[in-house]
PyMOL commands that place a pseudoatom at each C-alpha (Angstrom):
pseudoatom trace, name=CA, resn=MET, resi=1, chain=A, elem=C, hetatm=0, pos=[111.605, 117.642, 86.174]
pseudoatom trace, name=CA, resn=LYS, resi=2, chain=A, elem=C, hetatm=0, pos=[108.076, 117.593, 87.081]
pseudoatom trace, name=CA, resn=GLY, resi=3, chain=A, elem=C, hetatm=0, pos=[107.004, 115.375, 90.241]
pseudoatom trace, name=CA, resn=THR, resi=4, chain=A, elem=C, hetatm=0, pos=[104.151, 112.834, 90.405]
pseudoatom trace, name=CA, resn=GLU, resi=5, chain=A, elem=C, hetatm=0, pos=[100.869, 114.330, 92.042]
pseudoatom trace, name=CA, resn=LYS, resi=6, chain=A, elem=C, hetatm=0, pos=[100.427, 112.992, 95.372]
pseudoatom trace, name=CA, resn=GLY, resi=7, chain=A, elem=C, hetatm=0, pos=[97.258, 112.120, 97.261]
pseudoatom trace, name=CA, resn=ALA, resi=8, chain=A, elem=C, hetatm=0, pos=[96.205, 110.857, 100.654]
pseudoatom trace, name=CA, resn=PHE, resi=9, chain=A, elem=C, hetatm=0, pos=[92.944, 109.811, 101.910]
pseudoatom trace, name=CA, resn=LYS, resi=10, chain=A, elem=C, hetatm=0, pos=[91.551, 107.900, 104.783]
pseudoatom trace, name=CA, resn=ALA, resi=11, chain=A, elem=C, hetatm=0, pos=[88.974, 105.438, 104.377]
pseudoatom trace, name=CA, resn=VAL, resi=12, chain=A, elem=C, hetatm=0, pos=[86.589, 103.320, 106.703]
pseudoatom trace, name=CA, resn=VAL, resi=13, chain=A, elem=C, hetatm=0, pos=[85.180, 100.060, 104.843]
pseudoatom trace, name=CA, resn=SER, resi=14, chain=A, elem=C, hetatm=0, pos=[81.800, 98.180, 106.134]
pseudoatom trace, name=CA, resn=GLY, resi=15, chain=A, elem=C, hetatm=0, pos=[80.622, 94.977, 105.977]
pseudoatom trace, name=CA, resn=LYS, resi=16, chain=A, elem=C, hetatm=0, pos=[82.259, 91.505, 106.437]
pseudoatom trace, name=CA, resn=VAL, resi=17, chain=A, elem=C, hetatm=0, pos=[85.768, 92.788, 106.653]
pseudoatom trace, name=CA, resn=GLN, resi=18, chain=A, elem=C, hetatm=0, pos=[87.206, 91.259, 110.010]
pseudoatom trace, name=CA, resn=GLY, resi=19, chain=A, elem=C, hetatm=0, pos=[88.496, 87.896, 109.933]
pseudoatom trace, name=CA, resn=VAL, resi=20, chain=A, elem=C, hetatm=0, pos=[88.361, 87.553, 106.481]
pseudoatom trace, name=CA, resn=TRP, resi=21, chain=A, elem=C, hetatm=0, pos=[92.183, 88.568, 105.797]
pseudoatom trace, name=CA, resn=PHE, resi=22, chain=A, elem=C, hetatm=0, pos=[91.007, 91.970, 104.752]
pseudoatom trace, name=CA, resn=ARG, resi=23, chain=A, elem=C, hetatm=0, pos=[94.028, 93.782, 106.126]
pseudoatom trace, name=CA, resn=LYS, resi=24, chain=A, elem=C, hetatm=0, pos=[96.306, 91.261, 104.792]
pseudoatom trace, name=CA, resn=TYR, resi=25, chain=A, elem=C, hetatm=0, pos=[95.182, 91.922, 101.469]
pseudoatom trace, name=CA, resn=THR, resi=26, chain=A, elem=C, hetatm=0, pos=[94.671, 95.467, 101.767]
pseudoatom trace, name=CA, resn=GLN, resi=27, chain=A, elem=C, hetatm=0, pos=[98.471, 95.617, 102.898]
pseudoatom trace, name=CA, resn=GLU, resi=28, chain=A, elem=C, hetatm=0, pos=[99.439, 93.494, 99.822]
pseudoatom trace, name=CA, resn=LYS, resi=29, chain=A, elem=C, hetatm=0, pos=[97.761, 95.802, 97.251]
pseudoatom trace, name=CA, resn=ALA, resi=30, chain=A, elem=C, hetatm=0, pos=[98.884, 98.986, 98.979]
pseudoatom trace, name=CA, resn=ARG, resi=31, chain=A, elem=C, hetatm=0, pos=[102.450, 97.772, 98.852]
pseudoatom trace, name=CA, resn=GLU, resi=32, chain=A, elem=C, hetatm=0, pos=[102.127, 96.408, 95.000]
pseudoatom trace, name=CA, resn=LEU, resi=33, chain=A, elem=C, hetatm=0, pos=[100.826, 100.207, 94.154]
pseudoatom trace, name=CA, resn=GLY, resi=34, chain=A, elem=C, hetatm=0, pos=[103.846, 101.712, 96.177]
pseudoatom trace, name=CA, resn=LEU, resi=35, chain=A, elem=C, hetatm=0, pos=[101.467, 103.543, 98.833]
pseudoatom trace, name=CA, resn=LYS, resi=36, chain=A, elem=C, hetatm=0, pos=[102.560, 104.225, 102.077]
pseudoatom trace, name=CA, resn=GLY, resi=37, chain=A, elem=C, hetatm=0, pos=[99.902, 104.216, 105.383]
pseudoatom trace, name=CA, resn=TYR, resi=38, chain=A, elem=C, hetatm=0, pos=[98.356, 101.258, 107.242]
pseudoatom trace, name=CA, resn=VAL, resi=39, chain=A, elem=C, hetatm=0, pos=[95.157, 99.393, 107.875]
pseudoatom trace, name=CA, resn=LYS, resi=40, chain=A, elem=C, hetatm=0, pos=[93.706, 98.365, 111.030]
pseudoatom trace, name=CA, resn=ASN, resi=41, chain=A, elem=C, hetatm=0, pos=[90.279, 96.926, 112.565]
pseudoatom trace, name=CA, resn=LEU, resi=42, chain=A, elem=C, hetatm=0, pos=[88.280, 99.250, 114.551]
pseudoatom trace, name=CA, resn=PRO, resi=43, chain=A, elem=C, hetatm=0, pos=[86.222, 98.032, 117.332]
pseudoatom trace, name=CA, resn=ASP, resi=44, chain=A, elem=C, hetatm=0, pos=[83.038, 98.431, 115.616]
pseudoatom trace, name=CA, resn=GLY, resi=45, chain=A, elem=C, hetatm=0, pos=[83.892, 95.889, 113.049]
pseudoatom trace, name=CA, resn=ARG, resi=46, chain=A, elem=C, hetatm=0, pos=[84.773, 98.146, 110.398]
pseudoatom trace, name=CA, resn=VAL, resi=47, chain=A, elem=C, hetatm=0, pos=[88.473, 98.580, 108.737]
pseudoatom trace, name=CA, resn=GLU, resi=48, chain=A, elem=C, hetatm=0, pos=[90.087, 102.024, 108.566]
pseudoatom trace, name=CA, resn=VAL, resi=49, chain=A, elem=C, hetatm=0, pos=[92.758, 102.648, 105.628]
pseudoatom trace, name=CA, resn=HIS, resi=50, chain=A, elem=C, hetatm=0, pos=[95.213, 105.365, 105.377]
pseudoatom trace, name=CA, resn=ALA, resi=51, chain=A, elem=C, hetatm=0, pos=[96.828, 105.405, 102.251]
pseudoatom trace, name=CA, resn=GLU, resi=52, chain=A, elem=C, hetatm=0, pos=[98.936, 108.149, 100.750]
pseudoatom trace, name=CA, resn=GLY, resi=53, chain=A, elem=C, hetatm=0, pos=[100.937, 108.179, 97.445]
pseudoatom trace, name=CA, resn=ASP, resi=54, chain=A, elem=C, hetatm=0, pos=[100.905, 108.906, 93.754]
pseudoatom trace, name=CA, resn=ILE, resi=55, chain=A, elem=C, hetatm=0, pos=[97.410, 110.459, 93.227]
pseudoatom trace, name=CA, resn=GLN, resi=56, chain=A, elem=C, hetatm=0, pos=[96.542, 107.336, 90.222]
pseudoatom trace, name=CA, resn=LYS, resi=57, chain=A, elem=C, hetatm=0, pos=[97.545, 104.752, 92.476]
pseudoatom trace, name=CA, resn=THR, resi=58, chain=A, elem=C, hetatm=0, pos=[95.840, 106.210, 95.913]
pseudoatom trace, name=CA, resn=GLU, resi=59, chain=A, elem=C, hetatm=0, pos=[92.625, 106.232, 93.140]
pseudoatom trace, name=CA, resn=GLU, resi=60, chain=A, elem=C, hetatm=0, pos=[93.179, 102.567, 92.159]
pseudoatom trace, name=CA, resn=LEU, resi=61, chain=A, elem=C, hetatm=0, pos=[93.464, 101.490, 95.816]
pseudoatom trace, name=CA, resn=LYS, resi=62, chain=A, elem=C, hetatm=0, pos=[89.989, 103.355, 96.573]
pseudoatom trace, name=CA, resn=LYS, resi=63, chain=A, elem=C, hetatm=0, pos=[88.571, 101.284, 93.850]
pseudoatom trace, name=CA, resn=TRP, resi=64, chain=A, elem=C, hetatm=0, pos=[90.257, 98.066, 94.916]
pseudoatom trace, name=CA, resn=LEU, resi=65, chain=A, elem=C, hetatm=0, pos=[88.545, 98.647, 98.818]
pseudoatom trace, name=CA, resn=TYR, resi=66, chain=A, elem=C, hetatm=0, pos=[85.141, 97.931, 97.122]
pseudoatom trace, name=CA, resn=LYS, resi=67, chain=A, elem=C, hetatm=0, pos=[86.221, 94.393, 96.218]
pseudoatom trace, name=CA, resn=GLY, resi=68, chain=A, elem=C, hetatm=0, pos=[88.428, 93.557, 98.947]
pseudoatom trace, name=CA, resn=SER, resi=69, chain=A, elem=C, hetatm=0, pos=[89.535, 90.381, 99.925]
pseudoatom trace, name=CA, resn=PRO, resi=70, chain=A, elem=C, hetatm=0, pos=[88.035, 87.084, 98.697]
pseudoatom trace, name=CA, resn=LEU, resi=71, chain=A, elem=C, hetatm=0, pos=[86.398, 86.204, 101.838]
pseudoatom trace, name=CA, resn=SER, resi=72, chain=A, elem=C, hetatm=0, pos=[85.159, 89.952, 102.426]
pseudoatom trace, name=CA, resn=ARG, resi=73, chain=A, elem=C, hetatm=0, pos=[81.858, 91.061, 101.478]
pseudoatom trace, name=CA, resn=VAL, resi=74, chain=A, elem=C, hetatm=0, pos=[82.205, 95.100, 101.510]
pseudoatom trace, name=CA, resn=ASP, resi=75, chain=A, elem=C, hetatm=0, pos=[78.782, 96.756, 101.917]
pseudoatom trace, name=CA, resn=ASP, resi=76, chain=A, elem=C, hetatm=0, pos=[80.031, 100.662, 102.333]
pseudoatom trace, name=CA, resn=VAL, resi=77, chain=A, elem=C, hetatm=0, pos=[83.363, 102.923, 102.081]
pseudoatom trace, name=CA, resn=LYS, resi=78, chain=A, elem=C, hetatm=0, pos=[83.336, 106.297, 103.229]
pseudoatom trace, name=CA, resn=PHE, resi=79, chain=A, elem=C, hetatm=0, pos=[86.467, 108.359, 102.026]
pseudoatom trace, name=CA, resn=MET, resi=80, chain=A, elem=C, hetatm=0, pos=[87.691, 111.163, 104.091]
pseudoatom trace, name=CA, resn=GLU, resi=81, chain=A, elem=C, hetatm=0, pos=[90.788, 113.717, 102.657]
pseudoatom trace, name=CA, resn=THR, resi=82, chain=A, elem=C, hetatm=0, pos=[93.368, 114.098, 105.111]
pseudoatom trace, name=CA, resn=GLU, resi=83, chain=A, elem=C, hetatm=0, pos=[96.935, 115.165, 105.574]
pseudoatom trace, name=CA, resn=LYS, resi=84, chain=A, elem=C, hetatm=0, pos=[99.928, 113.432, 104.228]
pseudoatom trace, name=CA, resn=LYS, resi=85, chain=A, elem=C, hetatm=0, pos=[101.985, 112.097, 107.259]
pseudoatom trace, name=CA, resn=ASN, resi=86, chain=A, elem=C, hetatm=0, pos=[105.122, 110.600, 105.223]
pseudoatom trace, name=CA, resn=PHE, resi=87, chain=A, elem=C, hetatm=0, pos=[104.471, 106.902, 106.721]
pseudoatom trace, name=CA, resn=GLU, resi=88, chain=A, elem=C, hetatm=0, pos=[107.801, 105.120, 106.058]
pseudoatom trace, name=CA, resn=ASN, resi=89, chain=A, elem=C, hetatm=0, pos=[105.697, 101.910, 104.160]
pseudoatom trace, name=CA, resn=PHE, resi=90, chain=A, elem=C, hetatm=0, pos=[102.376, 100.527, 104.341]
pseudoatom trace, name=CA, resn=GLU, resi=91, chain=A, elem=C, hetatm=0, pos=[101.934, 98.438, 107.953]
pseudoatom trace, name=CA, resn=ILE, resi=92, chain=A, elem=C, hetatm=0, pos=[98.754, 96.284, 109.440]
pseudoatom trace, name=CA, resn=VAL, resi=93, chain=A, elem=C, hetatm=0, pos=[97.819, 97.998, 112.698]
pseudoatom trace, name=CA, resn=LYS, resi=94, chain=A, elem=C, hetatm=0, pos=[97.238, 95.744, 115.462]
for i in range(1, 94): cmd.bond("trace and resi %d" % i, "trace and resi %d" % (i + 1))
show_as sticks, trace
zoom trace
C-alpha cells in the first residue's frame, strides 16, 4: 500500500498577529488537519509556524495562515522548506 506524501514547512507571519489569539486558532486548525509541529510568538511581533504531515493538509494550513484568527490582520507570510522533525502533536510554544 502506497503511503501519503508528507510535507513540512516553516512560516513567519507578519501583521497584527500577537495578542489576537492567532496561536490558539493556528493550533486548532493544525490539529483539525492532523498536522504536527508548533506555533510561537517571535520577539519582533511576528509569529513562527512549523507544520508537518500530509502534503495536502500542509497546503491547506498555508492558505489558512493568510486569513488567521478573526481579530488578526495578516500582512505577509514567508514560507521556507524545512526538515521533518517528527513532532508528537501541534503545540503552542511560549
